[in-house]
C-alpha positions in Angstrom: 75.6 108.4 96.6 78.6 106.3 97.6 77.9 103.0 99.3 79.6 101.5 102.3 80.8 98.0 101.4 82.4 95.4 103.6 83.7 92.1 102.2 84.5 89.3 104.6 86.5 86.7 102.8 88.9 83.8 103.3 92.4 85.2 103.0 93.9 81.7 102.6 91.7 80.9 99.6 93.5 81.8 96.4 90.2 82.3 94.6 88.7 84.6 97.3 91.9 86.6 97.6 92.2 87.0 93.8 88.6 88.1 93.6 88.8 90.9 96.1 92.2 92.0 94.6 90.9 92.2 91.0 87.3 93.4 91.5 87.1 97.1 90.7 84.7 98.2 93.4 86.4 101.3 94.9 84.9 103.5 92.2 81.4 102.6 93.4 81.8 102.3 97.2 84.0 102.8 100.2 85.4 99.3 100.5 86.6 97.5 103.6 88.2 94.1 103.1 88.1 91.7 106.1 90.2 88.6 106.0 88.2 86.2 108.1 91.4 84.2 109.0 92.5 87.3 111.0 89.3 87.7 112.9 88.2 84.3 114.3 85.7 86.0 116.7 83.9 87.4 113.7 83.8 83.9 112.1 82.3 82.5 115.3 79.8 85.4 115.6 78.6 84.8 112.0 78.4 81.1 112.6 76.1 81.7 115.7 73.9 83.7 113.3 73.7 80.8 110.9 76.2 82.2 108.4 79.0 79.8 107.5 81.9 81.5 105.9 83.1 78.1 104.5 80.1 78.2 102.2 80.6 81.7 101.0 81.9 85.2 101.5 79.8 87.8 103.2 79.1 91.2 101.8 77.6 94.0 103.7 76.3 96.8 101.5 75.2 99.8 103.5 72.9 98.0 106.0 72.1 94.9 104.1 74.0 91.6 104.5 74.5 89.1 101.7 76.1 85.6 101.7 77.3 83.2 99.1 75.7 83.6 95.6 73.8 86.7 96.7 77.1 88.3 97.8 78.6 87.5 94.4 75.6 89.0 92.7 75.8 92.2 94.7 79.5 92.5 94.0 79.0 91.9 90.3 76.4 94.7 90.2 79.0 97.1 91.7 82.0 96.0 89.6 83.0 98.5 86.9 83.2 96.9 83.4 86.9 97.7 83.0 88.9 94.7 81.8 88.1 91.2 80.6 88.0 89.8 84.1 85.5 92.4 85.4 83.3 92.1 82.4 83.2 88.3 82.7 82.4 88.6 86.4 79.6 91.1 85.7 78.1 88.8 83.1 78.5 85.6 85.1 77.1 86.9 88.4 75.1 89.9 87.2 72.1 87.6 86.9 70.7 86.2 90.2 69.8 83.0 88.4 73.3 82.5 87.0 74.9 83.3 90.4 72.7 80.7 92.1 73.6 78.1 89.5 77.4 78.8 89.3 78.1 79.5 93.0 78.0 75.9 94.2 80.6 75.0 91.6 82.8 77.8 92.9 82.3 76.7 96.4 83.2 73.1 95.5 86.4 74.3 93.7 87.3 76.4 96.7 86.9 73.4 99.0 89.1 71.2 96.8 91.8 73.8 96.5 91.9 74.3 100.2 92.1 70.6 100.8 94.9 70.2 98.2 96.8 73.1 99.9 96.2 71.5 103.4 94.5 74.7 104.6 91.8 74.2 107.3 88.3 75.3 106.9 87.4 78.5 108.6 84.9 76.7 110.9 87.2 73.7 111.5 87.0 72.5 115.1 90.1 70.9 116.6 
């Protein structure tokens, strides 16, 4: 059975963009990529539901929604083990525990890079 997979990510984040570009998910699911920067109404809707895209990407797999470390874990479980990058990703985030431990570091790195690049947060209010 093929899964329906939607990944909502920050298209101005070099890490997020590289991740969705390199993850080999299409073999496992029908993938839709949504750059949150292009759909501000979606960012606002998710924020109203308590989901802050500045703290992590959102993955919808079939009818279930995952955010942050849980999203990375789901993606790692769907990634094919082809190539060094995908094997490393599967190992790092294939464990729920490792994903919870590592994800805050990724989020911190993302924030620092966006700050250095002078890119606003997704939920920045003018």
